[in-house]
C-alpha positions in Angstrom: -28.2 -48.4 -93.1 -29.5 -50.5 -90.2 -31.0 -48.3 -87.5 -29.2 -50.3 -84.8 -26.4 -47.7 -85.0 -29.0 -45.0 -84.0 -30.1 -47.1 -81.1 -26.5 -47.6 -80.0 -25.9 -43.9 -80.0 -29.2 -43.3 -78.1 -28.0 -45.8 -75.4 -24.8 -43.8 -74.9 -26.7 -40.4 -75.0 -29.1 -41.5 -72.4 -26.4 -42.7 -70.0 -24.4 -39.4 -70.6 -27.5 -37.4 -69.8 -28.0 -39.3 -66.5 -24.3 -38.9 -65.6 -24.6 -35.1 -66.3 -27.6 -34.8 -64.0 -25.9 -36.7 -61.2 -22.7 -34.6 -61.4 -24.6 -31.3 -61.6 -26.3 -32.0 -58.2 -23.0 -31.7 -56.4 -21.2 -28.6 -55.1 -17.8 -30.2 -55.4 -15.6 -28.4 -58.1 -14.5 -31.8 -59.5 -18.0 -33.0 -59.9 -19.0 -29.7 -61.5 -16.1 -30.1 -63.9 -17.3 -33.6 -64.7 -20.7 -32.2 -65.3 -19.3 -29.7 -67.8 -17.1 -32.4 -69.4 -20.0 -34.8 -69.8 -22.2 -32.1 -71.3 -19.4 -31.3 -73.8 -18.9 -35.0 -74.7 -22.6 -35.4 -75.2 -22.9 -32.4 -77.5 -19.8 -33.3 -79.4 -20.7 -37.0 -79.7 -24.2 -36.2 -80.9 -22.9 -33.8 -83.6 -20.1 -36.2 -84.6 -22.5 -39.2 -84.9 -25.1 -37.1 -86.8 -22.5 -35.9 -89.2 -21.5 -39.4 -90.3 -24.8 -41.1 -90.0 -26.7 -38.6 -92.1 -23.7 -38.0 -94.3 -23.4 -41.6 -95.3 -27.2 -42.1 -95.4 -27.7 -39.3 -97.9 -24.6 -39.9 -99.9 -23.2 -36.5 -98.9 -20.0 -38.2 -97.7 -18.4 -40.3 -100.4 -17.2 -43.8 -99.3 -13.7 -44.7 -98.4 -12.1 -48.0 -99.3 -9.9 -47.8 -96.2 -12.5 -46.7 -93.7 -15.9 -48.4 -94.3 -18.8 -46.5 -92.9 -19.6 -49.2 -90.3 -16.0 -48.8 -89.0 -16.4 -45.0 -88.8 -19.7 -45.3 -86.8 -18.2 -48.0 -84.5 -15.0 -46.1 -83.9 -16.9 -42.9 -83.1 -19.2 -44.7 -80.6 -16.2 -46.4 -79.1 -14.3 -43.2 -78.6 -17.4 -41.7 -76.9 -17.7 -44.7 -74.7 -14.0 -44.6 -73.8 -14.3 -41.1 -72.5 -17.5 -42.0 -70.6 -15.6 -44.7 -68.8 -12.8 -42.2 -67.9 -15.3 -39.7 -66.6 -16.9 -42.4 -64.5 -13.5 -43.6 -63.3 -12.6 -40.1 -62.1 -15.8 -39.8 -60.2 -15.5 -43.2 -58.6 -11.8 -42.7 -57.7 -12.4 -39.3 -56.2 -15.1 -40.7 -53.9 -13.0 -43.7 -52.8 -11.8 -43.3 -49.2 -8.0 -42.8 -49.0 -7.4 -42.0 -52.6 -8.5 -38.4 -53.0 -5.2 -36.8 -52.0 -3.1 -38.4 -54.7 -5.2 -37.2 -57.8 -5.6 -33.8 -56.1 -1.8 -33.5 -55.9 -1.5 -34.8 -59.5 -4.1 -32.2 -60.6 -1.9 -29.4 -59.1 1.3 -30.7 -60.7 -0.4 -31.0 -64.1 -1.9 -27.5 -63.8 1.4 -26.1 -62.9 2.9 -27.6 -66.1 0.0 -26.3 -68.2 0.3 -22.9 -66.7 3.9 -22.7 -67.9 2.5 -22.6 -71.5 -0.7 -20.7 -70.8 0.7 -17.9 -68.7 3.0 -16.9 -71.5 0.2 -17.0 -74.1 1.5 -20.2 -75.9 -1.7 -22.1 -74.9 -5.2 -20.8 -74.0 -6.2 -21.3 -70.4 -7.0 -25.0 -69.7 -8.0 -27.2 -66.8 -7.0 -30.7 -65.9 -8.2 -33.8 -64.2 -6.1 -36.8 -63.4 -7.1 -40.4 -62.8 -5.5 -43.7 -61.8 -4.5 -45.8 -64.7 -2.2 -48.8 -65.2 0.4 -46.4 -66.7 0.9 -42.7 -67.4 -0.9 -41.3 -70.4 -3.0 -38.4 -71.7 -6.3 -38.5 -73.5 -6.4 -35.7 -76.1 -10.1 -34.7 -76.1 -11.2 -32.3 -78.9 -14.4 -31.0 -77.3 -13.3 -29.2 -74.1 -10.3 -27.1 -72.8 -9.2 -29.9 -70.4 -6.3 -32.3 -70.2 -7.2 -35.8 -68.9 -4.1 -37.4 -67.6 -3.6 -40.9 -66.3 -1.2 -41.5 -63.4 0.0 -44.9 -62.1 -1.8 -46.4 -59.1 1.7 -46.6 -57.5 1.8 -42.8 -57.1 -0.2 -43.2 -53.8 3.1 -44.4 -52.3 5.9 -43.4 -54.7 5.8 -39.7 -55.6 8.4 -39.9 -58.3 5.8 -41.8 -60.3 4.2 -38.4 -60.8 7.2 -37.3 -62.9 5.6 -38.4 -66.2 3.1 -35.6 -65.8 5.1 -32.9 -67.5 5.8 -35.1 -70.5 2.0 -35.8 -70.8 1.3 -32.1 -70.6 3.9 -31.6 -73.3 1.7 -33.8 -75.6 -1.3 -31.6 -74.8 0.6 -28.4 -75.5 1.9 -29.8 -78.8 -1.6 -30.5 -80.0 -3.5 -27.6 -78.5 -1.2 -24.6 -78.7 -2.4 -22.9 -81.9 0.0 -23.5 -84.8 2.7 -24.9 -82.6 3.2 -28.4 -84.1 3.5 -27.0 -87.6 5.9 -24.3 -86.5 8.1 -26.8 -84.6 8.3 -29.0 -87.7 9.3 -26.0 -89.8 12.3 -25.3 -87.5 14.1 -28.5 -88.2 16.4 -29.0 -91.2 16.1 -31.8 -93.7 16.3 -34.9 -91.7 16.2 -38.6 -92.5 12.6 -39.8 -92.6 12.9 -41.8 -89.5 13.5 -39.0 -87.1 10.5 -37.0 -88.3 8.2 -39.5 -86.7 9.8 -38.9 -83.3 9.3 -35.1 -83.1 6.2 -35.1 -80.9 7.9 -37.3 -78.3 11.1 -35.3 -78.4 9.0 -32.1 -77.8 7.2 -33.8 -74.9 10.6 -34.8 -73.3 11.9 -31.2 -73.9 8.9 -29.7 -72.3 9.3 -32.0 -69.3 12.9 -30.8 -68.9 11.8 -27.2 -69.2 9.2 -27.6 -66.5 10.6 -30.1 -64.1 14.4 -29.9 -64.5 16.9 -32.6 -64.1 14.7 -34.9 -62.1 12.6 -35.6 -65.3 15.7 -36.8 -67.1 16.5 -39.2 -64.2 12.9 -40.4 -64.1 12.9 -41.0 -67.9 16.0 -43.2 -67.6 14.4 -45.3 -64.8 11.2 -45.7 -66.9 13.2 -47.0 -69.9 15.5 -49.4 -68.0 12.7 -51.8 -67.1 12.0 -52.4 -70.8 13.1 -55.6 -72.5 16.2 -55.6 -74.7 14.1 -56.0 -77.8 12.1 -52.8 -77.0 15.3 -51.0 -75.8 16.7 -50.9 -79.4 13.5 -50.8 -81.5 12.1 -47.9 -83.5 8.3 -48.1 -83.1 7.7 -45.3 -85.5 6.6 -42.9 -82.7 9.2 -42.9 -79.9 13.0 -42.7 -80.3 14.6 -46.0 -79.4 15.2 -46.3 -75.7 18.9 -46.6 -76.1 19.3 -43.0 -77.4 16.2 -41.2 -76.1 17.6 -39.8 -72.9 20.3 -37.8 -74.8 17.5 -35.4 -76.0 16.4 -34.4 -72.5 20.1 -34.1 -71.4 20.8 -31.8 -74.4 17.8 -29.7 -73.4 19.0 -29.4 -69.8 22.5 -28.5 -71.0 21.0 -25.7 -73.2 19.1 -24.5 -70.1 22.3 -24.0 -68.2 22.0 -27.2 -66.2 25.4 -28.5 -67.6 26.5 -30.4 -64.5 23.2 -32.2 -64.2 23.2 -33.0 -68.0 26.7 -34.3 -67.8 25.8 -36.5 -64.8 22.8 -37.8 -66.6 24.8 -38.6 -69.7 27.4 -40.4 -67.6 24.8 -42.4 -65.8 23.2 -43.4 -69.1 26.5 -44.5 -70.6 26.9 -46.8 -67.6 23.4 -48.2 -68.2 24.2 -48.8 -71.9 27.1 -51.0 -70.8 24.7 -53.3 -69.1 22.8 -53.5 -72.4 25.9 -54.4 -74.5 26.4 -50.9 -76.0 23.8 -51.2 -78.9 25.2 -49.3 -81.9 22.6 -49.5 -84.6 18.9 -50.0 -85.3 16.5 -50.5 -88.2 14.2 -47.5 -88.6 10.5 -48.2 -88.6 9.2 -49.4 -92.0 12.7 -49.6 -93.4 15.3 -52.2 -94.1 18.3 -49.9 -94.1 20.2 -49.9 -90.8 21.0 -46.5 -89.1 23.5 -45.8 -86.4 22.6 -44.8 -82.8 25.4 -42.2 -82.9 23.6 -40.3 -85.7 20.3 -40.7 -83.9 21.8 -39.3 -80.7 23.2 -36.3 -82.5 19.9 -35.5 -84.3 17.8 -35.9 -81.2 20.1 -33.6 -79.2 20.0 -31.1 -82.1 16.3 -31.2 -82.3 15.9 -30.6 -78.6 17.9 -27.4 -78.8 16.1 -26.2 -81.8 12.7 -26.7 -80.0 13.9 -24.8 -77.0 15.2 -22.0 -79.1 11.9 -21.7 -80.8 9.9 -21.7 -77.5 12.0 -19.0 -75.9 13.0 -16.8 -78.9 10.0 -17.2 -81.2 7.2 -17.8 -78.8 8.5 -15.8 -75.9 8.4 -18.5 -73.1 10.2 -17.7 -69.9 11.3 -20.7 -68.0 9.9 -20.9 -64.4 11.9 -22.1 -61.5 12.1 -25.9 -62.2 10.5 -28.4 -59.8 13.9 -29.6 -58.5 17.4 -28.4 -58.0 20.6 -30.4 -57.9 23.4 -31.3 -60.3 23.9 -35.0 -59.6 21.9 -37.7 -61.2 21.0 -39.7 -58.1 18.2 -40.1 -55.5 18.8 -36.6 -54.1 16.8 -35.3 -57.1 13.9 -37.5 -56.1 14.2 -36.3 -52.5 14.1 -32.7 -53.8 10.9 -33.5 -55.8 9.3 -35.0 -52.7 10.0 -31.7 -50.9 8.6 -29.7 -53.8 5.4 -31.7 -53.8 4.6 -30.5 -50.3 5.4 -26.9 -50.8 4.0 -25.6 -54.0 0.9 -23.5 -54.8 -0.9 -23.2 -58.2 -3.6 -21.3 -59.9 -6.1 -24.1 -60.4 -8.7 -23.9 -63.2 -12.0 -25.8 -63.4 -14.4 -26.6 -66.2 -17.9 -25.0 -66.3 -20.9 -24.7 -68.5 -22.6 -21.3 -68.8 -25.7 -21.2 -71.1 -24.6 -23.1 -74.3 -20.8 -22.5 -73.7 -18.1 -24.4 -71.9 -14.9 -22.8 -70.6 -12.5 -22.7 -67.6 -12.5 -20.5 -64.5 -10.6 -19.9 -61.4 -12.6 -19.8 -58.2 -14.4 -16.4 -58.1 -13.4 -15.6 -61.7 -15.2 -15.4 -64.9 -15.3 -17.9 -67.8 -12.2 -18.0 -70.0 -11.3 -19.8 -73.2 -15.0 -20.4 -73.8 -16.5 -22.3 -76.7 -20.0 -23.5 -77.7 -20.8 -26.9 -76.5 -19.7 -29.5 -79.0 -17.2 -27.3 -80.7 -13.6 -28.2 -81.2 -12.5 -24.6 -82.0 -10.7 -25.9 -85.1 -11.3 -25.9 -88.9 -13.0 -29.3 -88.4 -16.1 -27.4 -87.2 -16.1 -25.4 -90.4 -15.9 -28.6 -92.6 -19.0 -30.1 -90.8 -21.0 -26.8 -91.1 -20.1 -26.2 -94.7 -20.9 -29.8 -95.7 -24.3 -29.6 -94.0 -25.0 -26.3 -95.6 -24.2 -27.6 -99.0 -25.9 -31.1 -99.2 -25.4 -31.3 -102.9 -21.7 -31.2 -102.6 -20.2 -34.6 -102.1 -17.3 -34.6 -99.6 -14.5 -37.1 -100.5 -12.9 -39.3 -97.8 -9.7 -37.2 -97.9 -11.8 -34.3 -96.5 -13.9 -36.1 -93.9 -11.2 -38.4 -92.4 -9.7 -35.5 -90.5 -13.2 -34.9 -89.0 -13.4 -38.5 -88.0 -10.0 -38.7 -86.3 -10.9 -35.4 -84.5 -7.3 -34.2 -84.0 -5.7 -37.3 -82.5 -8.5 -38.5 -80.1 -6.6 -41.6 -79.0 -4.5 -41.9 -75.8 -0.8 -41.1 -75.8 1.8 -42.0 -73.1 5.5 -41.8 -72.7 5.8 -45.4 -73.9 2.8 -45.5 -76.2 0.4 -47.4 -73.9 -3.0 -46.5 -75.3 -5.2 -49.6 -75.3 -8.1 -47.7 -76.5 -8.0 -45.1 -73.7 -8.3 -47.4 -70.7 
């Protein structure tokens, strides 16, 4: 293959190396976390690129008709570059006068949500860094125990725009809590195909209710109401249609003994549905058979309760005091959240490199959840090592595609706004 691909990787590697040196010269915990994150990305990116470059060059990796090797190399370099841009964005924003306090507060809120899972052993200890983005999202990186969460620029003035954070953390927990996703899917009964595609989003909404309480249900409704009518009733194959999605978070709150708040949220949403002409059916993604919103509402609510039962009864989670109190779905919930933002404390974790390992630590503490630089701590590492150790064994595309995608490396958001990570 043309060596231009090696030159492209080398260009990224040199810039990552310079970024790492720059961040390492600071004593600021955020810059030191960025140093560790950059070193992790460099090690992972180098290993990932080498695996595919050499694998395709030697014939160890068999070709795919769906994913040509040029596409695999381009997408791998693009993913590395997307993360480079986010690391640079975090550094730039944290050094911009007047902006530091907002991502610092967002970091704390996200860490609080992460700790709900990690303090009970559902999730290994992880750190978080937030950054300003056009909309809320999370970047699921495979190479370091860190959540990278985008928050809206408007959060500098409007604190309720932080309220997508628990949902984003829910995505992180879904993907990084060992065995969780498979176990959640095993808890549900035989459903129509269309709802199975929504399970991750339902879980993220349930986790938001678990952490934040009723205010997250009200925030979700506000977020959905500024969507067009077309999007309001469509099944995009990932998210439940807007028209029925809020009933899942209300069912979760009702199951968590927030019945009054859940009833108030349901009543408010029924009033909003009246302004959208009471949509009653939809066409599931990749289907031509119409389904009813009544059935979707029932199944979403049922799934939310099943997920909560699993978290508490099977995985032993204990719900902390939610971020807000109140039983009425109105602005008093947002007022309560504003008060909460000024009064909380949190065990904050930072990312750090020690020798050839990266892990997290609390100030004054030792390294936790450590892994070797470049490792994903998943079976994907084994596939790469075994393939390299057995160059005479040809790996089919069905085996290497999971290494290529690296466990959902794209960006996820409450409304699916990815745009390649930026």
